[in-house]
N, C-alpha and C positions, 0 to 999 in steps of 0.2 A: 685594101681597104678604099672606098670611094670617098672622095672629098665632099664635103658638104658646101652648099653654095654661100653660107653665111655662118657668123657664129651664133645664132639664135635658135634656140629649140623651136621656137614657133615658126620661123620662117622655114626650117627644115621640114616641118610638117606641113607645111602649106597654109599656115595661119597667120594672120598679121601680128604685127608687134603693138603694144597698146600706144596710145597717144600720150604726151607729154603731160596733158592735163590730167588723164586718169592715173597715170603713174603718182603724180605730185599728191594727188587727193587720196589716192589709196594708202600712200605711206603717212600720210597724216592720220587716216582712219586707224591705221593699226598703232601708230604712236599714241593716238587718243585712248588707248587701253591703259595708259598710264604708265608705259615704260616698263611695268612687271610683267611676270608670267601669268598672272590671275586674269583671267576674262571675267568681267562682271556681265551676268547674263542680260540685264536691261540694256546696258550699254551696248552688248553685242546686236541685240535686236534692232536698236536704232540705228546702228552702224549698218546692219545688213539691209535696211529699208533705204539707206543712203545709198549703199553700194549698188543695189538693185537700179536705182533712178540712174547712177553714173552709167551702169552696163546698157541701160535702154539708149542713153546718150551716144556711147560710144558704138553700140550696134548701129545706131542710124548712119553713123561715120564710115563704118568698116568697110563698104564696097570700093571706096576710093584708095584705100591703103591695102589692098588684099596681098599683092606679092611684090609690087615695084617699089624698091627703096633706093634711095640715093646713097651714093659712096659716104656722103658726109653723115647720114643716119647710121651707117655700118659703123664708121669711125667712132660716133659717139657711143655705140654700144659696147666697141672695144674699150673705150676710156672708161665707161661706167664699170666695166668688167674688172679693171685694175684697180679700182678704188679699195680703201682698206676694208678688211673684213667685216668690222663693226657696222659700217654702213651698208655693205652688202647684205648683212643677215637681217637687216631689218625689212627688205622687201618682201611684202605678203606674195604668197604663192596661191595658185589655185589649179585645178586639173587642167590639164592641155586635152584639148579635144583631138585625139590620136586618130588619123584616118588611115586608109589601107594604102599599100604602097604605091598604087598609080597616082595618088594625090601628091606624093611626095616626089614623083618622076614628072611633074608638071602638068598633068590631065586635070583640069579643074573640072569639077562636077557641077554642071549649070544648075541642076535642078535641086541641089542640097538645101538652097534657102527656102524652097517651097515646102519641103517635108516638114510634118511635126514630129519630133522625136518622142520616144516612149518617155523618158524622164527629161524634164527641163533641168539643163545643168547650165553653169556659169560659162560664157564664152570668152571671159578675161585671160588674158595671158600673162606671163611674168611681167610685172611693172618696176620701172626703175626711175627714181627721181634722179635728177642731175646733181642737185645739192641737198644733201642732208646734213644738219648740223651734228657735230662729233660732241656728244655731251654724256654726262656721267649715268644718265637716265639710259640713253642707248646703249652703253657700254653694259650695263646692268641687264638690259633686255637681252643682249646678245649672249652674255653668260648664261642667263636663264634658258635661252633656246638651245643650248648644247645639252645632247643627251645624257651626258654625264653630271649635268647640274642637278642639286638636290637642295630642296628648302629646309629650313629649320625644323618645320613642323613634320615634314618626311623624316627628317634624321632623327629627332626624338621618337617619333612612333617606332622606327626601325629598331632603334636601340632598346626601346622597351620591349619590342617584339621579339628580338633574338635574346634578351635577358630572359624572358619568360619561357622560351623555348629551350634554352641552356639550363634553366632551372628545373623543367619538366624531366629532360634527358638525365641530368646529373642525379636528381631524386629517384627516378627509375632505375638507375644503375648502381646507387651507392645508399639508398635509405629504404627502411622498411623491407629489407630482403629476407627471404626464407632461408633458413638453413639448409645446405645439402648433406643429406645424409645416406646416399646409396652406398651399398657395399658392392665390390665388383662380382661378377659372375664368370664362370670358366665352363667352356665345353669342348668336344672334340667332334664338330660337325661334318657329315657328309650327306650328300644329296643325290637323289636317284631321279633323272628326267623322265617324265612319263611321254615316251616318244610316240607311243600308240595314239595318243589324243591329238590327231593330225587334221587337215583340212575336211576329213571325211565326216568330222564331228563338229567342227566350228569354222567360220569364216576367218577368224582371228589367229589360227594356228602359225603363220607366219610372222606374227608380231609378239604373241604372247606364249608362255609355257607353263606347265604345271610341274612342281618336284615333290617328291616324297623325303621328308627329312629321317636321317637315322643318326643316331650317337655312336660314334666309334667306341669300340672295346664294352660296349653295353648291349647293343642291339642294331647288328649291321646286315640283318635278313632284309630285302627288299619286299617279301611278300607282305600283304594286308593281314593283321590279325586281331586288331582292337576296334576301337572306336575311332571314326574319322573327325578329325579337326582340321578347318581350312584357315589359313592365315592370309589376311589380305593388307598388303603393305600400303602406305599412305601415299601422299604427293611427293613424286620423285623418289619413293622408296623402294628398298631392295628386297627380294625374296629372302635374303639371307638374315633379315632382321628377326626371322622367327627362331634363330639359334637357342638364346638363352632359355626362352620358356619351353621349347621342344625338348632341349636338353635335360633341363630340370624334370619335365615328364617322364622321360625315358628313365632317368637315375632313380627318381622317387619310385616308380613302380619296381625297377629292378631290384632295388635295395630293401624296400619296405613291402610294398603291397602284395606282391606275388608271394610272400610268406604268410601273408594274414589271411587265414581261411576265411573268416567272418566277412572279409571285405569282398573276398572272390565270390562267395555265396550270394551276396548281396548285389552282384553285377558288375564288380570292378574288373576292368581289363586294360591292357595297354593303350596308350592314346596314339593315333596314326596321325601325325602332323602332316599335313600337305600345305604347300606354299607356292604362290604364284608370282612368275617372273613378268612383270609388267613392263620391262625395259626403262624402268624409272620413268613411267609416264608421269606427267603433269596434269593432275585431275582438279586441283583447286582453281585453276583459272578456265577450266574449258568444260563445259556440260556435256558436249558429245563424246568426250574422251571418258566421262564417267559413266555415260549411258553404255559406251562400247565394253568398258571393264563388267559392268552389270551382267550384260548380255553374256559375255565370255564366261563368267563365273557360274551361271546358271547351267551353261553347256557342261562346264567342269565339274560341277556337282553331280550331274546325271553321269558323267563318266567315272568319276569317283565312286559312287554308290555301284555301279556295274562290276567294279574290280572285286567286291565282296561276293558277287554272284559266281566269279570264274574260279573254279578249283586250281587253276594254274597259277592263279595270282593271289589267292587267299590261303590262310592256315587257321581260319576260325573254325571252331567248334561246329560241326554240321548240324547239332542239335539246337544251337542258338538261331534265332531269327535273323534274316538278312536285314542290314540296316535300311532305313527309310530316309533318314535325315542326316544332316552334318553340322556340328557345332561351329560356330563362326568367331573367329578372333580378329577384330579389325583394328588397325592402328590409324589415327588420324583420317585423312579422307578415305581410307579403307573402310571405317566405321559408316560412312555414308554410302559407300559403295554396296554395303551389306545391306543396308535399309533399302536401297534402290532396287537390289534384286528382286524383292517381294512384290513389286509394282510392274515387272517387266512382263511382257507376254509369253516369255519362255520359260517363266518361272514354274517349276514343278511343285505342286500343291504339298504343303507339310514337310518340304525337303529341308527347311530351316526352322528350328524352333528355339535355340539359344545363341544369343549374339552378346559378346562382351566386347565393348570398344574402349580404346584408350586414348585419349587427348582427340577425341572426334568432335568437330564442330557440328553437332545436330540441329541447333536451334537455327541458325542462319549461315549463309555463304560467308566463308572468311573476306571474300572482295568480291565486288558486284560488277567485275568489269565486262562480264560476258553474259549476254541476254539468256543463252541457253543454261547457263547454270543456276541462274535466277529462278527460271522458269522450272528447272528440274527440282530444286530444292522445294519450290511451292508445292509441285505435284506430289512429290514424296511426302512431304509434311501433311498436306491435306489429306492424303489417303491414309496415314498413320491416324491422325485426329478423328477422322470420319469413321475408322474402324473401332477405334476404342469409345466412341460416343453411342454405339449402337446398344440399345437394351438388352438384347438377348444374344447369347453367345453363339447360336447358330447363324447369325447375321454378321458375326465379326471373323473375318478371315485371319485375323491376327490372335485369335483367342489362346491358342497354345504357345505363343511367341512370348519369351522373356528377353527383355533387353536391359543390360546394365551398362551405364555409361561411367568411366573411371576417368578423372581429371587430376593433371599433375599439379595445378594450384599456381602461385605466382612466379614459380620459376620458369614456367613455360611461357617463352617470349614468341613462339611461332604461332600458336593460336591462342586467343584469350580463353581461359577455362571457364568463363561465363558461358560461351558458347556450347559448352559441353551438355548443359542442362537438358534435362528430358521432361521438365515440368508442364512444358506446353504440348507434350506428344503423347506421353505413356502414362496411366495412372499407376500408382504405386503398388497395385496388385500384379502387375505385369512387368515392372521395372523401376529403376531409381538411378539418380546420379550420385556419386560418392567421391571425395577427394582423397587423394593417398594418404594426406595428412590425418585423416581419420581411421584408416584401416589398422586394425589391431597388429601390434608388433611390427609396423612399417613405420607411421608416425613421421614421414617426412614428405616435403614437396619434391617434385621431380620435373626436369626439363622435358621437352618434347621427345626426346630420344631415350633418356634415361629411363624412362618408363618401361621400355622393353628389356632393358639388360639389367635393373636394379634387383639385386640378389633377393633382398627379404620380401620384394613384392612379388617377383615372379614364383616365389614358393606358395604365397598366398593364391595367386590364380591357379596354379597346377592343382593344388589341394582342393580349391572350390570345384575344378572340373571333374576330378576324380570322385568326389562328393556326389555330383549330379547326375554321372552317368548310370546306367543300367542296362546292360547288354541282354537282359531278358525280355526286353521291351523292343519291338521294331523301331521305335523313334530313338532308340539308344539312350533315352535320358528319362529320368523321373518325370511324374507329373507336374504340370505347371507350378502349383501351390507348393510342392516338396522343393522345387528348385529354388523357388523364390526364398522358402525357409533357409535353404543351404547358403545361398549368396547373401542374405542379411546376417546369418551367422559368420560369416568369413569376411565380409566388407564393412559391416557398420560396428560402431562402437559396442552396442547393446543397451545404450541408454537413450535411444530414439523411441518417439512414441510407436512406431510400427514394429519394434522389436519384440521378438515373441519369447515369453519365459516358457520353459519346458517344464517347470515343477508341476503344475496342476495335471499335465498328460501323464504324469508317471505314476507307477505303482510303487507302494513300498517295497524297498529290498532289503533294508536292513532292519534287525531287531536289536535295540539298544537295551541293555538290562543295566539298572543301577541300584545301589543299595538305598534302603529307604531313608535312613537318617543322613542322606548325604547334604552337605551343606553348600553343594555347588550352584543350587538355584537363586539366581539373583533376584533383588525385591523389583518389582514393577517399576519399570522407568529407570531403572540404573544401568549404568554404562559399564561394558566389560572392557577391561584393559589388561593385556597380558604382555608383561615386558620381556619374558624370557621362557621358553618351552623346557618341559621335562624337570622342573623344580620340584615336583612330588614324588620324582624318581618311579613314577608308575603312570599309566595313562588316565587321563581325567577328563571329564566331561563337564562343561559349563552350560547351565541351561537359562536361556532367557524367556521368561513367559511372555507369550504374545498377548498384547492389549487387547481389551474388546473394542469394537467399532463405535464410532460415535463422536470422536474427537472432532471438532469444528476444522475444516480445512484438510482433515485426514492426516494419518501418520505413514512413516516408511521405516522400513528396517535396512541400515546400510553396515556394511563389514569391510574393513580394510586390513590387509595383511601382507608381509613382505614374502610370505610363503606361497608355494603353488598349492592350491586346494586339491585333495585326493579324491579320485573316483572311487567307486565301490570296489574293495579288493586291493587298491592300492596300499603301499606301506611307506607314506610319506610321514610328515609331521603333523598335518592338519587335516581334519575333515569336518565339514559344516552339513549338519542334518536337520531336516524340518520333521519334528515328531508329534505322533498322537499318542495318547494312553492307549495301549493294546493289553487288555486282560486275556491272557492267554494260561491255559493249563500247562503244567510242565510237560515236556516232551513234544509238544506240538510244533515249537519254533523251527526246527530245522526243516520241516516239510514246506512251510509257507515263506520263507525267506531265504534269499541266496547268501545274506551275509548276516553273521551273529556276532556283535560286539558285546561281551560280558564284561562290564566294570563293576560288578557287584562285590567281587573279591569273595571272602568266605562267610559274607553277612547271610544270616537266614531270611529275613525279608528283603524283597527287592521290587522294584517297579520296572515294568517292561513298557517299552516304548516303540512303536512301529514307525520307521523313519523314512526319508526320501533324501537322497544325497543331491547337494545344490551344486557339484562342480561343473553340470553342464550349462549353468546360467552364469558362470564366472565372467567377469569383464576385466579385461586386461589393462593395466594403467601403467605408464612409464615410471620407472622408479624415481622418487625424489628424495634425494639426501643431499648432505653438504658436498659430496664429492661428484655429484651428476651437475653436468652443463647444459645437456641436450638429451631430448626424449629417446634418442637413438645412440647406438654406437658404431665406430667406423672399423674398417678392417684391421687396422693397427691396435685397436683397443680391446680390452678384457670385455667379454660379454657380460652385459648388464640383465639381471634377471627382473622382470616387471613385477609390480604389485598386483596383487589378486583383489578384486572388488566386487561385492554382492550388492545389489540394491532391489528391493522389493516394495511395492505399494502394499499397504495392509490388506487391501482387498484380494491380492493374489495368494496369501498365506493364511487367510482365516481358517482354513479347516483344520489347521494345526494348533497345538497348545502350546509348543516349545520350539526354540531354537537351540540346537544343541551343537557346541562348538567343543570339539573333541581334540584335546591336545595327546598325541599318540607317543609321544616321546619319553624314554624312560631315564635319559641322561640330560642335565642340564644343557640346553643348546640354545645360541643365539637367535632371535626372531620374535616378532610381535604381533599382536591381532588387537583391533579395536572393533567393538560391536556395539550398536545402540538403536533405539527406537527414537526417533524424533518428530516433533510436529512440522508439518509443512508451512505452517505459518512462520514458524521460525527459521526455517531454512530456506524459503522462497521469499524473494521481495521482486516487487516490479516497480522500476522507477520510470514514471512517465514524464519526462523532461523533453523539451524540442531541442532540435538542432542548433537553433540560435542560442538558447541558454548555454548549452553544452559548449558551444563554440567561445562564449564570452566567459563563462564562470568555471567550466568544468563539472566533474561529478566526483563528490566525496563520499565514501562508504567507510563505515566503521562497523568491523566484526566484534561483538561484546566479548569480554572474558569467559563468560559462560554462553558457550555456542554449541550448536552441532558440529560434528565432524565435517559435514558438508553443506556449503552455504551457495546459493544460487541467487544472482541477481540478473533479471531480463530488462533490457532497455528498448522497447518496441522501436523507438525513433531512429535507432542506428540499424540501418537496413541497407545502406547504400555502398555498393562497391568502390564508390569514387574517393571514399574519405577513409583516412588511416588514422589510429589512436595511439596514444602514449599511455601504458598503465604502470603505475608505481604502487609498490607494496613495502607497508613497513616491516620491521624486523617481529618475527615470532619470538618473544623472550619467554624463556622456560624458568621455572624456580628450581628447587632441589633436583627434581628429576630431569634426566637429558631428554631432549625432544626425540621422538620415534622417528618423525620424518619432517622435512622441509615444505613450506607450502607449495601445493600443485595446482595449476590452473588449467582449466579447458575452456576455450572461448569455442563456441558453437553456434550455427544457424540451422534451422530444420528444413529448408527447402532452398537449394540443394543441400545433402548432408555433408557438411563440412566442419570439421572440429580441428582445432590445433591445441597442441599441448605444451606447456611452459613449466619445467621442473625447477625446484630451487628458486622460486621466483621472487625477484626484486623489482624488476623492470621488464616489461614485455612491449613488443610492438604488434598492435592489434590491427589486423587487415583481413577483409572478408570478400567472398564472392557473392554478394546478396543480390539486390536489386541494382541491374545493370543497364547500361544506354542500349537502346535498339533491341532489346530483347522482347520477344512475344510474351503475352500475359499466360499464367498457368491455365491447364484445362479445367481445373476446379477453382472457383474464385474464392479467395479467401476473404471472410468478414473483416478480420483484424490481421495487421501486420506484426508477426511476432517478433521480429527483430534479432538483435544480438543478444546472447546469454553468455554469462561469465559463471563458471562453476569452480568453487575454491575448495581443495581440500586442506584443512589445517589441523595439526595437532591439537585436540581439544584438552590435553591434559595440561598443556600450557595455560596457566590461568592468567592470561593478559590479552588485552584487546589488539586488534590488527588495523591499521588505517589503510585504505585504498584509495587512490586518487586516479581519474580517467580524464583524460583532455585529449582534443583534436589535436593531430600531429600536421599542421598546414604543409611545411616543406616535404614531409613524406607523403602527404595526399597528392602532391603535385605528379609524382611518379606514376600513380595510379590512373591517371588521365592518358598515359602514353599508349597501353595495350588497347584501352577502349575506344580511343580517338584517332589511332593513328591514320585509318583509312579515310578520315576527313580530309586529309591533304591530297586526296585524288580528286576532290569535288570542289571544296569551299574556296581555295583560290580563284577558281574561275568567277565566283563572284566578284572579286576584286579586279580581275583582268577585263570581265565584261563590262563593268562600270567605267573603268579606264578607256577602252575603245569608245564606248557610248559617248564619253565627254570629248574624245578625239574627234569623231566624225560631226558631233554637234557643232563644235567650234569651226571645223573646217568648212562644214557647210556654209556657216554665217560668215566667215572672215577670210576663207582662202588659205588659212595658215593651219597646217597640219602638225600640231604641237608634238613635243617628244613624249615618249611614256611616263617617264619620271615627273615631267610638268603637269601633264594629265592627273596623275595619281595624286599630286600635291593638292589640285583644285577640288579632286574628288573627296580627300580628306576633309577639306573645308566645308563641302556642301553635301553632296548625296551620299556617301559611305556612312557617316554618323547617323542620317536618317534612316537608311535602310537597316543598319544594325539595331537600331532601336525599334523600328518595325518588327523584325525578326525576333528580337527579344520578347516582345509583347505575345508575338504568335507562338513562341515557345512556351512561355508560361501558361497560356491558353490550352495548348496541347496536353501540357502536364497535368493541368487541373482536370481536363477532360479524361486523361487515361487514368488518373487517380481516383476518379469519381466511382461509386459502386456501380455496377453494371444494372441496366434497365431492363426489366422483363420485356421479352419480345412482344411486339403487337399482334394481337389476333384480328386485327382489321383487315382491310382490303389488301395489305402487303403479307400480312401473316397468316395466309391460307394454311389450314391444316397444322399451324403450330400451337403447342401448348402456350397458354397465356403466362403461365409461372416459369416457362423455359428461358433461360437467358441466352442471347446470342453473343458469343464471345468475339470481339473483333482483333484478329491475332497480328493485325497490321498497325495497331494504333500506335506503337513506338518507333515506327518507322521513319518518321520525318524528323526534319531538322537536326537537333543534337540527340534525339531519341530519349531523352530523361523523363520519367513519369514523375519525377519530383520537382515541384515548382522552386524548391530551395537553390536549384542549379540554374536560376535564371542567368547567372553571369557567364555561363559557357558560351554564348553567343558571342558576347564582346570580347572573351578572350580568344575564343578560335579566330575571330575575325583580325583581331591585333596581331596574333601570332601570323596570319597568312599574309597580312601587309607586308611584315617584315621578310617573309619568304618571298613574296613577289618581287620585293625590291632587289633582293640578293640573286634571284634568278634573271632579273633585267640587266644589273650590272655584271653578272655572270656571262649572259648572252653578248652584251656589249664588249666585254673582255675578248670572248671568243672571236667575235667578227673583227675587233681591232687586230687581234693577232694574225688571223687568216688574211685581213687586208694587209698588213705589212709583208707577210709572206708572197702574197698575190702580187705586191709591188716589185719585190725582188725578182720574181719569177719573171714576171711580164715586163722587163725593163725595155722601153722604145727608144728609137733614135731621137736625137735633140730637137731635129726640125718637127717630129710628129708631136713631141712635148709641148713644144711652143704653140704648135696648133692646137693642142688641147686648152692651154691657157687662154687662147683667143676664144675658143668655143665655151665661154664660161656657163650659158645656159641650155647647153647642148642635152638631149635626152641621156638617160643615166648610162645606158650602153646600147649600142647598135644590136637590134633584136635578130635572131635567127630568122631564117625564111619561114613564113606562114606554112609553106607546105611541110617543112621538116617538123614544126611544132604539131601540126595535124597528124602526121604520121606517128611521131613519138606518143602522143597521147592516145591515140586509137590502139597502137601496140600493147601500151600498158593497160588500158582498159579490156583489150582482148585477153591478156594474160591473166587479168584478175577474174575474168568471168568464167577463166577454164582452169588454171592450175595454181596461181598464187592467191593467198588471202588478201583482201583489201588492206589490212594491216600493214603488209609489206610496201603496198603502193605508198600507204601514208607515210611510212619511215622514208621512202624515197623523197616524197614531196617535202618532208621536213628537211632533207639534205640539200635538197635544190633550193630551198628558201634561205636556207643559211648562206648558201653560195650567192643567191640574190642579194641577200644584205652586205655580203662582203663587198660585192661589186658596186653596190648603192653607195656604201660608205667611202669607197675609195673615189668614185667621181664625186661626192659630195665635198671630200677634202680637197681634190686637185682643182675641181670647177666649181668655185663656190657661188652656188645661185640657189635661190628659194625652190625651184623645181626639184633640184637634187636633195636639198635638206628635207623638203616635204616628203618625196620619195622614200628617202631611208627611213624617216620616221614611221611612215606608214608600213614599209615592208618589215622594219623591225617589230612593229605592234603585232603584225599578223604572224610573225615567228613566234612571238611570245605566246599568243593564243594557241597555235599549233603545238608549242612544246608542253603545254599543260595538258592537252588531249593525248600527247603521246604515251604517258604510262598507262592509259586506259587500254591502248591498243598493242603495247609491247608484249604482255603475256600470251596473247594469242599468237603472236609472231613467235615466241619462244618454243610454244607447243608444236607449231608447223615445222619450225627448224629442227626440233627433236624427231619428229615423226620421218623427216628426210633422213636424219641420221640413222634411223632404225630402217630404212627403206620401207617406210610405210607411206604409200603414194595416194592412198584414197583421199578426195579432196574433202574440205570440209564444207558440207552442204550450206551452213550457215553464214559463210563469210565470203561468199562470190557474188554479192550484190553489186553491181557496178555503180549503181545510183548512190551507195555509201561513200564512194569515193571521188565520183567524177567532178563534182563541184570543187574539192580541194585541188584536183589535178588542174582541172582549168584557171583556177585562181592563180596556182603557182606559175602555170604556163604563161598566164597573161603577165604577171610580175616579171617574168625573166625578160620581158621586151622592153622593160623601164617604164611601162605606161602608168602614170598616176591615176588614181581613181577620180574620175569626174565629180565635181561639186554637185549635189542635188539640191536645187534651190526652190523646187516646188514642194507641195504638201507631202510628197512622197518621202520626203527627207525624214519625216517623224517614223516610217516603218523601220528605218535602220536603229533609231533609238529604241523602239519598242522592241525589237528583236533582241537587241543586245540586253536590254533591261530583262527581258524574258529568260535568257540564259542564266543571268546572274542570280535571279529569283529561284530558279530550277534547281540550279547548283546548289545553293543553300538549303532548299527545303527538302528535295528528292534525292540530292546527289549521292549521298552516302549509300542508300540502298539501291538506287537504280543509277549507278555510275555509267553503265554503258549508253544511256540515252544522251549523255553529255557530247558524244561524238555526233550523233545524229543531229543535234541542234546546231552545233557549231557547223557541221555541215551545211545546214539549210541556210545559215547566214553567208557562209562561203557561195552558196549558190546566188544569193541575194547580190552580194558583190560583184560576182560574175555578169550578173544582169546589168548592175549600174555601168560596168566597165563597158559591156558591148553597145550600151545604148547610144554611144557617141559615134559608133561605126556605121556607116552605111554600106552594106554589102550589095554589089550587083552581080549580074550573071556575068558580065565580063570581068570583074575583079575576081570573083571565084575560080573562073577559067584560067586565070593568068598563075594561080597558086600551084596549078599542076602542070605548067609548063616546064620543059626541061630548064636546070638552072643555068645551061650555057646562054640560053636565050634571055634570060633574065639579066644576067650580068652584061650582056651585049647591050641590052637596052638601057641598063644604068650607066654604061660607059658613054652612052650617046648624050647623056646630059652635061650641058655646059655649064660652067659657074657664072 
């Protein structure tokens, strides 16, 4: 190590020390700031002018004191460095004009003074005053300049932020939780790899593979014989995840369907489940991987379909047409890959017509860290929207495609279930979104993985698939309208507006014969209540006359029973028929009706009714009795038989005269049924109260004593998924007769189809997946918001009123923010960090003091941050009001060529900005997120400080130096932070890294290396700042630390791509990412980090160009807040640009000559010889 000529950094670098007058006045200037850490802007400006005047004076004197210093001056510098740290820390510092190595070696560049630099920077060096008063103010000043210092305001803000964050996480994990009700599934899996699907068919054969699933002991033959179904796993998913559904498919066909001749004739065959091994590829973070998978799957489908043409591989009936399409099951990101397949160039037309996705984020990407995945999503979604906006079917390439999206609900903590919505993509003629809590006989939420193995749910999926297939057609499925009908029957409750009733499409199948003098016809409007079956010891029919039309508001028929309703020919307890009088001559009935039910006994006179059976329209409801706690039952519990419910509007049954409820039991048997006609006016209520009123007063409802069995309350203002509610229901008091059932509650919203059931309800946690942040608007604009509906089934025979109260659950609502806003932490903290850095640079350029991160944050909390958050809050409210306004008809003027004037243009990106909420009620989200992000930034700051201090201690132990060297270090108090490596080595290192980025490694890897190097730089800077206490070293440490904090906040945006790259290396897939080898995306970061390794402090910019630094950081702050969540990947490029600007400032004080450049590439031996020739 070469010895330096003196203890001064300035002297080492060939620059003069300041004069005494400069140092004294400068110290007064800094002390004039008030001895505290707060810099008043106006004071700083005045001081800056004074400082510039002093610099001018100093510059005039400078030639006399360039290098020659007396020993007396050197001794004085040494004594100054030995003073108490409080006095030392008061000295202002500014950027040193670092020069190339030939200047340090004594070669003075004569022409330097005549050059005009690109940036005008301060030429002042470290200043020391000989005598500084030790005062309480100065001690306080020193404490506040410590990077660990924290002001009372910052402490309070951080405490509030951490309390808010802890409340959100605690609420998410312990409040308003859905019950877990999945039963375990079992299987005996075996997989046959399709090894012939090789590089001859696809370029991805070495990375991916396809398997055929077979269930052990059920169907172990590897020949294809049925209908092809392809399972696509999700992000980091396994091909083995198909096991539960495929096993159920094989078992159900083997045990039931193959023996059902009617089903076989209708086109039912075994399902051949194919599954894809993507080597657990990570698709959620990387758009190119998603496109690769889609390309591979289109080739896989072509190969799978070819198997059915090959007699050696197929056992299908040769009379059946060869399959031309494959049914797709997609889990998570696999559902997005399925939709991507249809937009790929290698898609085989009509090879996909049925897609069922589970927990798939259709509406928007889960994270926006990769530009490619954001573009891919936009391309896919635009294609689907454009296809379904076509007026004619011939112009719609997706006309035959049905898409069902199934979401797990609140238990899914991987993908927000809001993102599963198809409202903005597919009309309800071609698909819908449904939650598992709505699916009949499932009635439970599911987490991200459970949706694949949940026993009751997989049964529904498999039965719906067997219902839509038809091997007699080349497409292997029924026509689109029939498929949609099947899916609605299996996945929807049956009470939705789009649910289809089959009664009107049927022909009468049953002839019901009754005796004329029967007294079982109830009076008009009378309710039927049967408390026990078989009391008359013979079959009995109860007739409810259907009332005439004309009631204001309309009427509807409802029936509820704890028994299963019989289909024609069944021999159960109860059958419900809709009948018309049918005057038949004796003997004709047997030829016209498949069923003849004669209840006339021996009576001579009889009435004949032609009837339709209503069992196909039955709606299953979870049983609600005193013993029930949940709508489902678990593995160890006894099976619970659900209630059967019928509901018809009067218009649907006007063709009939009677509803016949037939009790077919001949012995007294437990069981009950309630049936009635009720006015919609009595059973339906709309409560139009605002959220603010609900928040303050709550909502109280009273169901009167004489009420219909079913009551419905609609609250249009309750539509946000960010709020949760508590519902309490009073006791249902019954008189002499025991209650037939306890209150049952269904909460539901219509778009998407989400229903939740609460049995035996006294208290209920109400939360929903309605209007959510960042979600695109629906394809069809709604004129009114339907909001939340509450449907109550109460025992009407209990002649008592029931009180219901609903109020907002504020602690429970906090947890709902977690899933919707967790991606905010990738972007919003950069607002805080950028404002802090902006303040640091402004103060540094004005005073020469680069304050610590925590001190700058304290100033921002007092000045800029509240103003920025206030402006962003106003902007957020403005966005929300614009978003919630009704859409304007498209202009037919200059910009609206060829567009219908009545057509409305939907802006699908209108909820992408800021906090993404279309409801002005949530104006407080910006300040809340800002508060939490301040706390998180403070914690990251102190965590980074802790890390660098620990590494510094380790570094000190590892690099213990001899005593004479340590004493020499103490003498050189103002030495540069550390001796830099040679410029040649740095240039070669940088060039090598950039070459690797352009060829092999993604720039994200180089970014991670840059972050690690910056940590090392901060560690060394801290060590020198602690050992050689000078303002240069303190300034440099604060500067390096703040740059590290900025880089650490960009790191999460880059890490996912790095994980994808490492994963590809692990599976020996070495094809480079075309999108991640842009050298310019990383060069400024590398150059900045390399510059900082030399210990160079950024020079002060005293010209007007200093405002550019301020503007750049402010721009990053605003972009991070407004666009950061939707376009997070852009934040890397913006910070990269600022890094380039800082590199330009660093390089502005270097004067490179040809001679200087040539010395860089001299052999190191020559350089060391030349250095040894320098005498102290």
